[in-house]
matplotlib code that plots the C-alpha trace (Angstrom):
import matplotlib.pyplot as plt

x = [-35.2, -33.9, -33.2, -34.1, -32.0, -33.0, -30.5, -32.2, -31.5, -33.7, -30.5, -28.6, -24.8, -24.5, -23.1, -26.3, -25.3, -21.6, -22.5, -25.1, -22.5, -19.6, -21.8, -23.1, -19.6, -18.3, -21.3, -20.8, -17.0, -18.1, -20.1, -23.5, -25.7, -26.7, -29.0, -28.5, -31.8, -31.7, -35.0, -33.7, -35.1, -31.7, -30.3, -26.9, -26.3, -27.3, -25.0, -22.1, -22.4, -23.3, -21.2, -23.6, -20.7, -22.7, -26.2, -26.4, -25.7, -28.5, -30.9, -30.3, -31.8, -34.2, -34.7, -36.4, -34.4, -35.8, -39.4, -41.0, -38.1, -38.0, -34.7, -35.4, -37.5, -40.1, -40.6, -41.0, -43.7, -45.6, -48.2, -49.4, -49.1, -50.1, -53.0, -51.3, -53.2, -50.2, -48.5, -45.4, -42.3, -38.7, -36.4, -33.5, -30.7, -27.3, -24.3, -21.7, -18.3, -15.5, -17.7, -19.5, -22.9, -23.5, -26.3, -27.9, -31.6, -31.4, -33.4, -35.4, -36.1, -39.7, -40.2, -41.1, -44.3, -45.7, -45.4, -48.9, -50.6, -48.9, -49.6, -53.3, -53.3, -51.7, -54.4, -57.5, -56.7, -59.3, -62.1, -61.2, -60.7, -58.7, -55.9, -55.5, -52.6, -50.4, -48.8, -47.6, -46.3, -42.8, -42.1, -43.6, -41.3, -38.3, -39.2, -39.7, -36.4, -34.6, -36.0, -34.9, -31.3, -31.3, -30.4, -29.4, -29.7, -31.4, -29.8, -32.1, -30.6, -33.3, -33.9, -33.5, -37.2, -40.2, -42.0, -44.7, -42.2, -39.7, -42.4, -43.4, -39.8, -39.1, -42.3, -41.5, -37.8, -36.4, -33.8, -32.7, -29.4, -29.2, -25.9, -24.8, -21.8, -20.9, -22.5, -24.0, -27.2, -27.8]
y = [16.0, 12.5, 11.3, 7.7, 6.0, 2.5, 0.1, -2.3, -4.7, -7.7, -9.8, -11.1, -10.8, -7.3, -5.6, -4.1, -5.0, -4.1, -0.8, 0.0, -0.6, 1.3, 4.2, 4.5, 4.3, 7.1, 9.4, 8.8, 9.6, 12.9, 13.7, 12.6, 10.4, 7.3, 4.4, 1.2, -0.7, -4.4, -5.2, -8.4, -11.5, -13.1, -10.5, -10.4, -6.8, -7.6, -10.7, -8.7, -5.9, -8.0, -11.0, -13.3, -15.2, -16.5, -17.6, -14.8, -12.1, -13.6, -13.6, -9.9, -9.1, -12.0, -14.2, -14.4, -11.6, -9.3, -9.7, -6.3, -4.5, -3.2, -4.3, -5.3, -4.3, -7.0, -6.1, -2.5, -3.2, -5.8, -3.3, -2.6, -6.1, -8.2, -6.0, -5.1, -2.2, 0.1, 2.8, 2.0, 3.0, 3.7, 0.8, 0.6, 0.6, -0.9, 1.5, 0.2, -0.1, 2.0, 4.7, 7.4, 8.3, 4.9, 2.6, -0.6, -1.3, -5.1, -7.2, -10.3, -13.4, -13.1, -9.9, -12.0, -13.0, -9.5, -9.7, -11.1, -8.8, -5.7, -6.7, -7.1, -3.8, -1.9, -3.3, -3.0, -0.2, 2.1, -0.4, -2.2, 0.3, -2.0, -2.2, 1.5, 2.1, -0.8, 0.7, 3.7, 1.8, 1.0, 4.6, 5.7, 3.3, 4.6, 8.2, 7.6, 5.8, 8.6, 11.2, 9.3, 9.2, 12.6, 10.7, 12.6, 9.5, 6.1, 3.6, 0.6, -2.7, -4.5, -8.1, -9.1, -9.4, -7.3, -8.0, -5.9, -4.7, -3.7, -1.9, 0.0, 0.9, 2.2, 4.3, 5.9, 6.5, 9.8, 8.2, 4.8, 3.3, 0.4, -1.4, -3.4, -5.4, -6.2, -9.6, -11.6, -12.0, -8.3]
z = [69.5, 68.9, 65.4, 64.6, 62.0, 60.9, 59.4, 57.1, 54.3, 53.5, 53.0, 56.0, 56.3, 54.8, 58.0, 59.5, 63.1, 62.7, 61.0, 63.7, 66.5, 64.8, 63.8, 67.3, 68.7, 66.5, 67.2, 70.9, 70.5, 69.0, 72.2, 71.1, 73.3, 71.3, 72.0, 69.9, 69.6, 68.8, 67.0, 65.3, 67.2, 66.6, 69.0, 67.4, 68.5, 72.1, 72.1, 70.6, 73.2, 76.2, 75.5, 77.4, 79.0, 82.0, 82.8, 85.4, 82.8, 80.6, 83.5, 84.2, 80.9, 80.2, 83.2, 86.5, 88.1, 85.3, 86.4, 87.0, 85.4, 81.8, 80.5, 76.9, 74.0, 74.5, 78.1, 77.1, 74.6, 76.8, 78.1, 74.5, 73.0, 76.1, 77.2, 80.5, 82.2, 82.5, 80.5, 78.4, 80.3, 79.1, 78.9, 81.4, 78.8, 79.3, 79.2, 76.7, 78.3, 76.9, 75.4, 77.4, 76.0, 74.2, 75.4, 74.3, 74.3, 74.3, 71.9, 72.8, 70.8, 71.8, 69.9, 66.9, 68.8, 68.3, 64.5, 63.7, 66.2, 64.8, 61.2, 62.1, 63.9, 61.0, 58.7, 61.0, 63.5, 61.8, 62.2, 65.5, 68.3, 70.6, 68.0, 67.3, 69.6, 68.7, 65.5, 67.5, 70.5, 69.2, 68.3, 71.7, 73.6, 71.7, 72.3, 76.0, 76.3, 74.3, 76.6, 79.7, 78.4, 76.6, 73.4, 70.3, 68.1, 68.1, 65.8, 65.0, 64.0, 62.1, 61.0, 57.4, 56.6, 55.4, 58.6, 60.3, 62.9, 60.2, 58.2, 61.3, 62.2, 58.7, 58.7, 62.0, 61.5, 60.4, 58.1, 57.1, 56.0, 53.6, 54.2, 51.2, 50.0, 46.5, 46.0, 43.2, 45.2, 46.0]

ax = plt.figure().add_subplot(projection="3d")
ax.plot(x, y, z, "-o")
ax.set_aspect("equal")
plt.show()
């Protein structure tokens, strides 16, 4: 069974993304299968791993050529959040070069569009039937993707906020890591 580990701090610049990547790399070097999940709408983990050096590379994950394919977290969650009449499917993760068993589930700047809907669903799912499945959709997507890749770990790079998505990720993770640096503002 996959173990989900969320990396969170409500302050930016404390090494959430770098720690996520390096921890994933080390686990994979020990023979574990690891999926790095970029849930920060700034997509720093995705940018770091993918490089985004050409427009063609961007389009593979986000553009016209990605239509109908599930190549990022927003596309994976679209059936639940955009009332599409189909089941959530596993994301086609990107293998990370240089390390067998390490994959990226790319982020998407549009993931932030789901914040309000998820917040309402978390508050009203008991009273409004159409909202009841939204709070579980993120965990369901991660579980399906983990099964597809036989992952041992999912490491979740989170944005520095107390958003609905982050609350959901923290509640559905097995563990969380709070990266910190010695700083006057901590």
